N, C-alpha and C positions, 0 to 999 in steps of 0.2 A: 390888123393886130395891133395889139394892146403895146402900148412902149415897156411894159414891164417885161411880155414876151421876147421883143424885139435886143431888149436890153441884153436878157437873158443868151439869149443865140448867137448877139455878136462876142460876149464871154466866153461862151463854149468855144465860137473858134478861135480866139485869142487864146485860150490855155491848148488847144488842139494846134497852134501856132509855135507855142511854148514850148512843148514834148517834141519839135522837130531839132531840138538843143540838147535833149540827152544824148548824152556821150561826147558832146562836141561844146557844152559848157561849162565845165566843171572846169575850175572850184566856184564858179560862179553863180546866180540861179538861172532856171529856167525862165524865160518873159516875150511873150508873144504879144503884140500889139497891132489896133487895129483903128483906123481914122475913118468915121462916116461923117459923109455930109449931112445937111439939115433935112434931106428928104430920104434920107433911111438906104442910101445907096454907097458903098466901103470905095475909099477914097485912095486907100494904103493901107497896106499891112507889111509888117517885120517881122524876127523873129531873130533871139540871142543867140551868136553862137562867142567863144572864146575865139577864136583865130579872127573871127570877123570884126570883131572890136565894138563899130558902133551899136550903139544899144537897140533896141527893137523897137521903142517911139521913134527915134530920130532916122529909122528904117524908113516906118511908114510914115513918118512927115515928107521926107525927101520924096516920098512915091506921090504923097498926095500932093504937096506941091501948094499952092493957092486954096485948092478945096478944102484944105484943112481949117483955115477962117472960116470961123463961127461953126467947127464941127466937134464931133464927140471922139474921147479915144478913151477905146476901150481896151483893158491891161490887167493880167489876171497878180502884178505885183506893183508896187506904190512906185513910181517915176521916181529917179534918184536925185537929190539937192544939191549932191556935193561934186569937189573935182576929183577923179579917178584918175583911169588912163584915159578917160574921154571926159569933154564938159557935161556940167549938170542938164542932165534930161527937162527939166523942168523949165529953166531959160529958153530950151529950144520952143517948150509947148508953147508957154508965154508967150515966145516972139511971133511962134506961130498963127497965134489969133483961136486958138483952140478954144473953145465953151464951154467944154464939160467932159468930165473924167469921171467914168467908173471902173471901179477898179476892185479886186475880188479880193485882197488886204493889203495891210501896211509890210514895212520891210521887216523882216526877221531881226535886221543888226538892232539891238537896242542903243546903238550910237547914233542911228539917224533915223530909227523909226518914226513915222507920222510927222518928220519933217517936212519930205515932201508935199505932202497935202497941206501941211499950213502955208506952205510958199505959194501953191496956187491956189488956194481960196484967199490969203492975201494980194493977187494979182485979178481978184472978182472973179475968177474960175468956179463953176459950181462942178462938188468933188461927191462922189457917192461910193460907200465902201461897205463892203461885206458880202456883196451876192456871188453863188458859190468857193465861199470861201473856203468849206470844207475840202472839195476838187482841189484848189487851190493849196491851201497847206500840205494837201498829202503830196503833192509833184514838186514842191520844194523844200520838203523836210530835213532830208540830207545836210541841205545849204544852211536851215536853221540849225539844227545843233551842229555844225561845224563853226559858224558865224558866232553865236551864241557862248559857247564850249569852249571851242579850240579844239575839238576833238571830232572823228568822224561816227556817223550814225552806224551804228552796230547792227545788223540782222544775221539771226540767228539760223542758219539752210539746213534742217536733217529729211532725208526720206525714211519712212519707217513703216514697217507692218502693222495694224492693228493692237496688236500687243504691246505695239514700244519696241522693236529692236530693228536695229538698224545693220545689221549683220549678221551670220550665221557662227557658228562656235570655229573659234581659230582652228585655221589647218585645213577649211575648208574651201574648194576650189585651188589649190597650189597648182594646178597646168592653167591656169586660165590667161586670158589674150591680156599684157600690161593697157591699164586702165579700167579693166574691167573690177570691178568688186567682187569680193569673193562669194561666192552663190547665185553670181547672175544682179541683172539688175532688179530693182526692187518695183519701181515705179516704172509706169509704160513710156512707150515714145512720146507722146504729148504730153506728159510733164517732163520730160525728161530737154523737152525743147525748150518748156518755159524757163527751166532752170538758164537756160543762153541766153534768154531774154532778161533774165533779172541781173546775172553777170555784164549783161552791158549797160544797164541801169546803175553800173556800181564801178566804182574807182578802184577798189583791190578786194583781191579774196584771200583768207586765211587758213590753211590746215597746220596741223601737228605734224613732226614728221615721221609718229609712227602714220598716220596716214598716207603720206609720203611709200613707205616702203613697206607699205600693206599693201596700195593699190597701184604705184606707181603714175598717179594721175598726171599732165597735164598741165591743168588748170586754167584753160583760156576762155575768151570771150569765142565762138562759135556760133555766133549769129548770124554774123554776116554783117552783119549792121556798122555803118559809120564812129567811129571814135576818133577823137582829139588824140590821145593818150592810149597809150598800153593799158590793159588789166594789170595791176600791178600784184601779183602773185609771192605773197608774204607765210613764212613758213618759221614757225616757233620751233627750236630745235637749240636744246639749253648745251650739249655737249657737241653740237655738232656732227650726227650721224647721217645726214644728209649723204646718200649712195654716190659717189661720182659718177657711176653709169648710170642715172636714173633718169629718166625722160625729160625732166624738169635743167638739170646740168647737162645734157644734153642739145635741150634747145636752145640755149644759151652761148656752148662754145660753138654748135656748128652753124650760126647765124638764123635759125627757123626762128627767132623771138628777138626782139629788142634785147641788146643786154642789160640794159636798165631797170626790167620786169620784173628781177627776181630780186627779192629781199628777204636774207633770212635773219634772224635774230636767234643770241645765245646767251647764254648766262655765265657758261663754264666752258671755255672751247679746248680742247685739246692741243697740244703741243702742235703748230704747225698744219694745223688742220682750217685757219682762216685763211693762212696764206695759200693753200692749196685750192682752195674756190675761188680767192681775188684771183689766181693767176688764169680761173678758167671765164673771169668776165662776173661773177657775181659778187652782190655787195652781201655784206656781213655787217651787222652792229652787233656789238656786245651792249646789252641793257641788265641793271639791277636785276638779283635773284628775288621773286616772293620768295614768302617763307617755308613753300614746298621745294625752293630750291630751280625751280623751272623761272624762264623770264619773265618779267612781272608784267602782266599783261595792260597794267594802265601806261606806263612808262611809253610802251608800244604804241597805243594808242595816242598820248601824247605827240610821239615820235610822227605819226602817219599826219597828226595834224601839221606837225612843222612842215610836213613836205605838199602839204594842198591836197591830203587824200579827204573827202568828204565824207564816203560811206566805203564800208568795208562789211565782206558777207562772210561769217564761217561757214566753210563748209567741212570742217571737220569731224572727228571722231567721238567716241562716248567720254573722253577725256576732258579734251577742248569742249566741247559741250558744257560738262559739270563745274569747270573752271571758269567760264566766261559767265555763268548764270551764277555760279556761287560768289563771284567778285564783284556782279551789279554792274558790268560793262553795258550788258545787254538792252540795245532799246527797242527791238520788235523780232517776232519771229515769222518764221515763214515755214510752215512744217509739211510736207509731203507726206500722205496716208495711200497704201495700197492695200485692197480688199484679202490681204494675206495673214496670215497667222505662225509663227515661229516659236512655237510654243518649246524647244529643247531648252534647257535649265542651262546652258553653255550660252547662250545664242547673247549677241552683246546689245546694250540698252541703249538707248539713246542719251542717255546721261548716268554717267560713273566713274567713281578715284576718288582722290585725294582732296578734289576741289566741288565735291559734293554739297550741297544742302544740309544743313540741318534736320532729322528726317523729322523732326516736328514745323518744319518750313515750309512753305510752299509761295510762289510768286503769281500773282493772280495775271493775267494777260486779258489787256481791253480793249472797246474799237477791233469787237473780231470781224473779218470777212471770208467769207468762203468761199473758193474756188473751186472749180470739176474742170478733171483733165479724162475725160470718157470713163473709164472704171475709176479709176486715182482721185483724189482729192487734197486740198489743201489747205492753213487755216492761217489765216496770216493775223497779227494783234499784236497789241503796243505793252510792253512793261515800263515802259518811262513817255511822255510826251516829249516830241524833239523840241519843241519850242520851249519849254522847263528850261528850269537851273540846274 
């Protein structure tokens, strides 16, 4: 086995360890580390979780003990060289006598990026950077957007027919069960199960009050996977029309969900409505209105950043989709398609409303990735580089 192949294999294992932090590490990055002895045997491994406090490389060093001396550290993210919740990991690596570090990428935080590598090299350590960087960057793209710009990564998720319709004409399926979209589900079970995986990887989910009134959803993470913080359910509701009998409100008042996992943003609340919701344990915040009178989505995202929310998935309707795209807040899209055509003129399109783009405009989606879910498929792509400004 060549050194190049073994390096890549160990880095892939470090990335797998880092993924163990999904749902458990935010608002910090996902990091996995492996210490390998001189003869290519693993001496120690570690993964980071926020509640576990200790960083992945320190956990790997503790497991390796004296075997770390003269060994190689494989890690998906640059070891940190500053004092935070824990001492600098670079100091621990130097003290342990690690000879070589193979890392996938620098720290995306511009305040510290590259300093860890500099400190290790200054101590005489061999440092190699860049292998499997594309995978490593994708894993920590939400952290990068958050730490560089103070706002969460915004993913617009939607499910639609091949002709771009997300729902049948209004009034369809009035007798449906709560939580079931009008006209039934567009995509199949496998695609909908993947939505739960997407939710698990996300700090918050956002919809407009129109979606709540139409579908009466719960907006919860039903993946069954562990998470440190509950999925924050964010509702945009200009005039606080959120029904008190909705399943969202009931889930808080009955104690089925955490009393801090539902946050409503409004711009022009009616008298007494804020008090009615807060009396039921629901957080309500008033934000400045945008030009169309709705809660300003830029202000909302800045507020979510202050709450250490690193990622938000938009699961709203046609108007929220249009508003988000027109306002330029969407970083990436994850669009599910079912092999169906809903040709009725009154069917609801993917994006329309006051916030729609000008007819001459189009948005370029880059770095496309296609996913297959039995008969359904999804298109994942980026409108903005999460590592940019």
